[in-house]
C-alpha positions as CSV (number, residue, x, y, z in Angstrom):
1,X,0.4,-0.2,0.1
2,X,1.7,3.0,-1.2
3,X,-1.6,5.8,-0.6
4,X,0.2,9.0,1.1
5,X,-2.9,9.7,3.1
6,X,-5.2,7.3,5.6
7,X,-7.8,8.8,3.0
8,X,-6.5,8.3,-0.3
9,X,-6.0,4.7,1.0
10,X,-9.4,4.6,1.8
11,X,-10.4,5.6,-1.8
12,X,-8.2,2.8,-3.2
13,X,-10.1,0.9,-5.9
14,X,-8.9,-2.1,-5.2
15,X,-10.8,-3.6,-8.8
16,X,-8.0,-0.7,-10.7
17,X,-5.2,-2.2,-12.0
18,X,-3.8,0.9,-12.5
19,X,-2.8,1.0,-8.5
20,X,-1.0,-2.0,-8.6
21,X,2.9,-1.2,-9.2
22,X,3.6,-4.7,-8.9
23,X,1.8,-5.2,-12.5
24,X,4.7,-2.3,-13.4
25,X,7.3,-4.2,-12.1
26,X,6.6,-7.2,-13.4
27,X,6.5,-6.5,-16.8
28,X,9.2,-4.0,-17.1
29,X,13.0,-3.6,-17.5
30,X,14.0,-3.1,-14.2
31,X,17.7,-2.1,-15.5
32,X,16.7,0.3,-17.9
33,X,13.9,1.7,-15.2
34,X,16.5,2.4,-13.3
35,X,18.4,4.3,-15.7
36,X,15.7,7.0,-15.5
37,X,15.0,7.0,-11.7
38,X,18.2,6.4,-10.2
39,X,18.0,4.5,-6.5
40,X,14.5,6.4,-6.2
41,X,12.5,2.9,-6.7
42,X,14.6,1.2,-4.8
43,X,14.8,3.8,-1.7
44,X,11.0,4.1,-1.6
45,X,10.0,0.5,-2.4
46,X,12.5,-2.4,-2.4
47,X,14.5,-1.3,0.7
48,X,11.4,-2.1,2.7
49,X,10.7,-5.2,0.7
50,X,13.7,-7.2,0.8
51,X,13.2,-7.4,4.8
52,X,9.6,-8.9,4.7
53,X,9.9,-13.0,4.2
54,X,6.8,-12.7,2.4
55,X,7.7,-10.1,-0.1
56,X,8.5,-11.4,-4.0
57,X,11.0,-8.4,-5.1
58,X,11.0,-9.4,-8.8
59,X,7.7,-11.3,-10.1
60,X,8.3,-13.5,-12.8
61,X,7.3,-11.6,-16.0
62,X,3.9,-12.8,-17.5
63,X,2.4,-13.5,-21.1
64,X,-0.5,-11.4,-22.0
65,X,-3.0,-14.2,-21.5
66,X,-1.3,-15.1,-17.8
67,X,-1.5,-11.5,-16.6
68,X,-5.8,-11.6,-18.1
69,X,-6.0,-14.8,-16.1
70,X,-3.9,-13.3,-12.8
71,X,-6.0,-9.8,-12.9
72,X,-9.1,-12.3,-12.7
73,X,-8.3,-14.2,-9.9
74,X,-7.7,-11.0,-7.8
75,X,-10.7,-9.4,-8.9
76,X,-9.0,-6.3,-11.0
77,X,-11.2,-5.8,-13.5
78,X,-10.3,-2.8,-15.1
79,X,-7.3,0.0,-15.7
80,X,-8.4,3.6,-15.1
81,X,-5.6,6.0,-14.7
82,X,-6.0,9.7,-13.3
83,X,-6.9,12.8,-15.0
84,X,-3.9,14.8,-16.0
85,X,-2.8,17.6,-18.1
86,X,0.9,17.0,-18.0
87,X,1.4,15.1,-21.1
88,X,-0.4,14.9,-24.4
89,X,-0.5,11.3,-25.8
90,X,0.8,10.9,-29.3
91,X,-1.2,8.6,-31.8
92,X,-0.7,7.0,-34.9
93,X,-3.6,5.1,-37.4
94,X,-2.6,3.9,-40.7
95,X,-3.8,1.3,-43.2
96,X,-2.3,-0.5,-46.1
97,X,-3.5,-0.1,-49.4
98,X,-3.3,-2.8,-51.9
99,X,-3.5,-2.3,-55.4
100,X,-5.2,-4.8,-58.3
101,X,-0.7,-6.0,-59.0
102,X,-0.7,-7.1,-55.4
103,X,1.8,-3.8,-54.4
104,X,0.4,-2.5,-51.0
105,X,1.0,1.3,-49.8
106,X,0.8,2.7,-46.6
107,X,-1.7,5.4,-45.8
108,X,-1.5,7.7,-42.6
109,X,-4.9,8.6,-41.5
110,X,-3.6,10.5,-38.2
111,X,-0.1,11.4,-36.6
112,X,0.7,13.3,-33.3
113,X,3.8,13.6,-31.7
114,X,3.0,13.1,-28.0
115,X,4.4,15.9,-25.5
116,X,5.3,16.7,-21.9
117,X,4.2,19.7,-20.3
118,X,5.8,20.0,-16.7
119,X,5.9,23.9,-16.1
120,X,2.6,24.2,-17.7
121,X,0.2,21.2,-16.0
122,X,-2.0,21.9,-13.5
123,X,-3.2,18.3,-12.5
124,X,-0.5,17.8,-9.9
125,X,-2.7,20.7,-7.8
126,X,-4.8,17.6,-7.2
127,X,-2.9,14.7,-7.2
128,X,0.4,13.7,-7.4
129,X,1.4,10.6,-9.4
130,X,3.6,8.1,-8.5
131,X,6.2,9.5,-10.8
132,X,6.1,13.1,-9.4
133,X,6.9,11.3,-6.4
134,X,9.6,9.5,-7.9
135,X,11.1,12.5,-9.6
136,X,11.6,14.3,-6.0
137,X,13.6,11.4,-4.8
138,X,15.4,11.0,-7.9
139,X,16.8,14.5,-8.1
140,X,18.0,14.4,-4.2
141,X,15.3,17.5,-3.4
142,X,13.7,14.7,-1.0
143,X,15.1,16.8,2.2
144,X,14.1,15.2,5.0
145,X,11.7,12.2,3.4
146,X,15.5,11.3,1.5
147,X,15.3,7.9,3.0
148,X,11.4,7.4,3.9
149,X,9.5,4.6,2.5
150,X,6.3,4.5,0.5
151,X,4.8,1.5,1.9
152,X,2.7,2.6,4.9
153,X,3.4,0.1,6.9
154,X,7.2,0.3,7.0
155,X,8.7,2.2,10.2
156,X,10.3,4.4,7.7
157,X,7.1,5.5,6.0
158,X,7.8,8.9,4.7
159,X,4.6,10.3,5.3
160,X,4.1,8.9,9.1
161,X,2.9,12.0,10.8
162,X,4.0,14.5,8.0
163,X,1.9,15.6,5.7
164,X,2.6,15.2,1.8
165,X,2.5,19.2,1.6
166,X,5.3,19.4,4.4
167,X,7.8,17.9,2.3
168,X,7.0,19.9,-1.2
169,X,7.1,22.6,1.0
170,X,10.4,22.1,2.6
171,X,12.1,21.1,-0.8
172,X,10.4,24.4,-2.5
173,X,8.1,22.6,-4.8
174,X,5.7,24.7,-3.8
175,X,4.9,27.5,-1.5
176,X,2.9,27.5,1.6
177,X,0.7,27.6,2.8
178,X,-0.9,25.4,0.2
179,X,-5.1,26.6,-0.5
180,X,-5.2,22.4,-0.9
181,X,-4.2,19.2,-0.2
182,X,-2.9,17.3,-3.4
183,X,-4.2,14.0,-2.7
184,X,-7.7,14.7,-4.3
185,X,-8.5,11.8,-6.6
186,X,-9.7,12.6,-10.1
187,X,-10.8,10.7,-13.0
188,X,-12.1,10.9,-16.3
189,X,-15.6,9.6,-17.1
190,X,-16.3,8.1,-19.7
191,X,-19.5,8.3,-21.8
192,X,-22.2,5.5,-20.8
193,X,-22.7,3.4,-23.9
194,X,-26.4,4.1,-24.1
195,X,-25.3,8.1,-24.5
196,X,-22.9,7.3,-27.6
197,X,-25.8,4.8,-29.0
198,X,-28.3,7.5,-28.9
199,X,-25.8,9.7,-30.6
200,X,-24.8,7.4,-33.2
201,X,-28.2,6.5,-33.8
202,X,-28.9,10.3,-34.6
203,X,-26.1,11.1,-36.5
204,X,-26.8,8.1,-38.7
205,X,-30.2,8.8,-39.1
206,X,-29.2,12.9,-39.8
207,X,-27.2,11.7,-42.9
208,X,-29.7,9.2,-44.3
209,X,-32.4,12.2,-44.1
210,X,-29.9,14.5,-46.0
211,X,-29.2,11.7,-48.8
212,X,-33.1,11.1,-49.2
213,X,-34.0,14.6,-49.0
214,X,-31.4,16.2,-51.4
215,X,-33.5,19.6,-50.5
216,X,-32.3,19.4,-46.9
217,X,-28.8,19.7,-48.0
218,X,-29.2,23.2,-48.5
219,X,-27.2,25.6,-46.7
220,X,-28.3,26.8,-43.2
221,X,-27.3,30.5,-42.3
222,X,-25.5,30.9,-39.0
223,X,-25.4,27.3,-38.5
224,X,-21.6,27.1,-37.5
225,X,-21.4,30.0,-34.9
226,X,-20.0,30.9,-31.7
227,X,-22.1,31.6,-28.8
228,X,-21.5,32.2,-25.5
229,X,-24.6,31.5,-23.0
230,X,-24.9,31.7,-19.5
231,X,-27.2,30.0,-17.0
232,X,-30.4,32.2,-16.2
233,X,-30.0,33.0,-12.2
234,X,-26.0,33.5,-13.1
235,X,-26.8,36.0,-15.5
236,X,-29.5,37.7,-13.4
237,X,-27.6,37.7,-9.9
238,X,-24.1,38.2,-10.5
239,X,-21.6,40.9,-12.3
240,X,-18.8,39.3,-13.0
241,X,-17.1,35.9,-14.0
242,X,-13.8,34.5,-12.7
243,X,-13.0,31.2,-13.9
244,X,-14.2,28.0,-14.4
245,X,-11.4,25.7,-13.4
246,X,-10.9,24.6,-9.9
247,X,-7.9,23.9,-10.1
248,X,-6.8,27.6,-11.4
249,X,-6.5,30.3,-8.8
250,X,-10.1,32.5,-8.3
251,X,-8.7,35.6,-9.2
252,X,-6.8,34.4,-12.7
253,X,-9.2,36.3,-14.6
254,X,-12.4,38.4,-14.8
255,X,-15.1,38.6,-17.2
256,X,-18.4,40.7,-16.8
257,X,-21.1,37.9,-16.8
258,X,-23.0,39.3,-19.8
259,X,-20.1,38.7,-22.1
260,X,-20.6,34.7,-21.1
261,X,-18.5,32.1,-19.4
262,X,-14.6,31.6,-18.9
263,X,-13.0,28.3,-19.1
264,X,-14.0,24.8,-17.4
265,X,-11.5,22.2,-16.2
266,X,-10.2,20.5,-19.4
267,X,-6.7,18.8,-20.4
268,X,-5.4,21.2,-23.2
269,X,-5.8,24.4,-20.6
270,X,-2.4,25.5,-19.4
271,X,-1.5,26.3,-15.8
272,X,-2.8,30.3,-15.3
273,X,-4.4,29.8,-19.1
274,X,-8.3,31.2,-18.8
275,X,-9.9,31.8,-21.8
276,X,-13.6,32.6,-23.1
277,X,-15.8,29.6,-22.6
278,X,-17.6,29.0,-26.6
279,X,-20.0,27.2,-27.7
280,X,-19.8,25.5,-30.8
281,X,-22.8,25.1,-32.6
282,X,-23.4,23.3,-36.2
283,X,-26.7,22.4,-37.9
284,X,-26.9,18.7,-37.0
285,X,-26.0,19.6,-33.4
286,X,-28.3,22.6,-33.1
287,X,-31.4,20.2,-34.6
288,X,-30.8,18.2,-31.6
289,X,-30.5,20.8,-28.9
290,X,-33.9,22.3,-30.6
291,X,-35.9,19.4,-30.6
292,X,-34.7,17.9,-27.0
293,X,-35.6,20.9,-25.2
294,X,-38.8,20.9,-27.4
295,X,-38.0,24.3,-29.1
296,X,-39.7,23.8,-32.7
297,X,-43.1,24.3,-33.9
298,X,-43.9,20.6,-32.9
299,X,-43.3,21.1,-29.2
300,X,-47.2,21.0,-27.9
301,X,-46.5,17.1,-28.5
302,X,-43.6,17.2,-26.0
303,X,-43.6,16.7,-22.3
304,X,-41.1,20.3,-22.5
305,X,-42.7,23.2,-21.6
306,X,-43.0,25.4,-25.2
307,X,-40.2,27.7,-25.7
308,X,-39.7,30.5,-28.4
309,X,-35.8,30.7,-29.4
310,X,-36.2,34.4,-28.0
311,X,-36.9,33.3,-24.6
312,X,-33.9,31.1,-24.7
313,X,-32.0,33.7,-25.8
314,X,-32.9,36.8,-23.7
315,X,-32.5,34.5,-20.5
316,X,-29.6,33.5,-20.9
317,X,-27.5,35.8,-24.0
318,X,-26.7,39.4,-23.9
319,X,-26.1,39.6,-27.9
320,X,-30.1,38.1,-28.3
321,X,-30.1,39.0,-31.8
322,X,-26.9,37.1,-32.7
323,X,-28.4,34.3,-31.0
324,X,-31.6,34.0,-32.6
325,X,-30.2,34.8,-36.1
326,X,-27.9,31.4,-35.2
327,X,-31.1,29.4,-33.9
328,X,-34.2,30.2,-36.1
329,X,-32.7,29.0,-39.1
330,X,-32.2,25.5,-37.6
331,X,-35.6,25.8,-36.1
332,X,-36.9,26.7,-40.0
333,X,-34.9,23.4,-41.2
334,X,-36.4,21.0,-38.3
335,X,-39.9,22.2,-39.4
336,X,-39.6,22.1,-42.8
337,X,-37.7,18.6,-42.8
338,X,-38.7,16.6,-39.8
339,X,-42.3,15.7,-39.5
340,X,-44.0,15.7,-36.0
341,X,-43.5,12.0,-36.0
342,X,-40.0,12.3,-36.0
343,X,-39.4,15.1,-34.0
344,X,-41.8,13.2,-31.4
345,X,-39.3,10.4,-31.2
346,X,-35.9,12.1,-31.4
347,X,-37.4,14.2,-28.3
348,X,-38.0,10.9,-26.2
349,X,-35.1,9.5,-26.9
350,X,-33.3,13.0,-25.8
351,X,-35.2,13.2,-22.6
352,X,-34.9,9.2,-21.6
353,X,-31.3,10.3,-21.7
354,X,-31.4,13.5,-19.8
355,X,-33.6,11.4,-17.0
356,X,-32.0,7.9,-16.9
357,X,-28.5,8.8,-17.9
358,X,-27.1,12.5,-17.7
359,X,-28.9,13.6,-14.3
360,X,-28.6,10.4,-12.6
361,X,-24.5,11.3,-13.2
362,X,-24.8,14.7,-11.2
363,X,-22.7,16.1,-13.9
364,X,-21.9,20.0,-13.4
365,X,-20.6,23.3,-14.6
366,X,-19.2,25.5,-12.5
367,X,-17.9,29.1,-12.0
368,X,-16.1,31.8,-9.9
369,X,-18.2,34.8,-9.8
370,X,-18.5,38.0,-7.6
371,X,-22.2,39.9,-7.2
372,X,-21.5,42.8,-7.7
373,X,-18.1,45.1,-7.4
374,X,-14.8,44.0,-7.0
375,X,-14.8,43.7,-3.4
376,X,-18.2,41.0,-2.9
377,X,-16.9,37.9,-2.2
378,X,-15.8,35.4,-4.5
379,X,-18.1,32.7,-4.7
380,X,-18.7,29.1,-6.4
381,X,-20.9,28.3,-8.3
382,X,-22.0,25.0,-10.1
383,X,-25.3,23.9,-12.1
384,X,-26.2,20.5,-13.6
385,X,-26.3,21.7,-16.8
386,X,-29.6,19.8,-18.1
387,X,-31.2,20.6,-14.5
388,X,-35.0,21.6,-15.6
389,X,-34.9,24.7,-13.1
390,X,-33.0,26.3,-15.8
391,X,-35.1,25.4,-18.9
392,X,-33.8,28.3,-21.0
393,X,-29.9,27.2,-20.3
394,X,-30.8,23.3,-21.3
395,X,-31.1,23.9,-24.9
396,X,-27.4,25.2,-24.7
397,X,-26.4,22.0,-22.3
398,X,-27.0,19.8,-25.5
399,X,-24.2,21.0,-27.3
400,X,-21.9,20.2,-24.1
401,X,-23.3,16.9,-24.4
402,X,-22.5,16.6,-28.0
403,X,-19.5,17.8,-27.3
404,X,-18.6,15.3,-24.3
405,X,-20.0,13.0,-26.5
406,X,-17.7,13.4,-29.6
407,X,-14.7,13.9,-27.2
408,X,-13.8,17.8,-27.4
409,X,-15.2,18.4,-24.2
410,X,-14.2,16.0,-20.5
411,X,-16.0,15.0,-17.6
412,X,-14.0,14.6,-14.5
413,X,-15.2,12.8,-11.1
414,X,-13.2,14.9,-8.3
């Protein structure tokens, strides 16, 4: 057990193989690993294990099949890593194109380089992974913790009666006092399969409709736009937005609420980089948003209250005319090319996803805010974007849902 705090140990998911370091050491060339970390791994882990008769210092490497068997036998069910933004993973996707004459040519579909962002990351404010802890030992900056073990049962446990923030303060990694203890579990929350199926079905039906009805392929004015909505109560009661990332300082930026929100937590954001939070619209996502919230001429058939585009825009956005100009042509397209029956089916499916999947997950967006003048207390606002209590903002929440499903937004569990 290597958790740095009791609370962290209690939160340990024993079904998650990502927290089992024996899997790492069992299937790794330790000589090459020690080239990177020097004596750090031996200092904090193996020195203590050598004092135990039951410890297996160098377990035998297993084949993939036998590793799977071991995982199943010990109750390991998944491999879930913590959320981080100190590195970007690279990816290369290629296909081989074979000609009629048998010649094969590689064709690259996608290629990106991996990169590290150690100086710009912010995820370590929530939690320090094992590699970060080892780096302090490996660089000789561990101060009074230099000879301590990371194993909780050890008599020389590095964090016995000493907090992790004390360690970081002593080696000047972090300033004192800290705003938060960096042992918060944070993970990606993947899209539920039913949400993916719903979106894929909607997308496929939309494509088929365009193919079967050439007139529906017309260019819709303003369909691809950037809009800046704000939840209705926030817009009415708060003068300034100061950011939506709990890992940033609340004073990192300031924007009058009438101009929109500031960036939420996201993987791409650099430390102390606060930008305008934009909602991107397309014809397809706007169709889903309008029908899901009942902002169409067939709304009387739906379970939702009938709202007009003017109602939605005037309660969430400063630039009402621009908002209406973006959404009204989409409503015309919906009323022209989607029958009332088709709208009812899509609306019912969306409401089922909302009530049975999204709302029980308690997903929220958040912002630091001030009610009036700059001297007002900073408040931490949070809201479920599909919360029925704000029917006007729910339309824009469906854009967030679409972004999440296609992978351009993240949902984190903290």
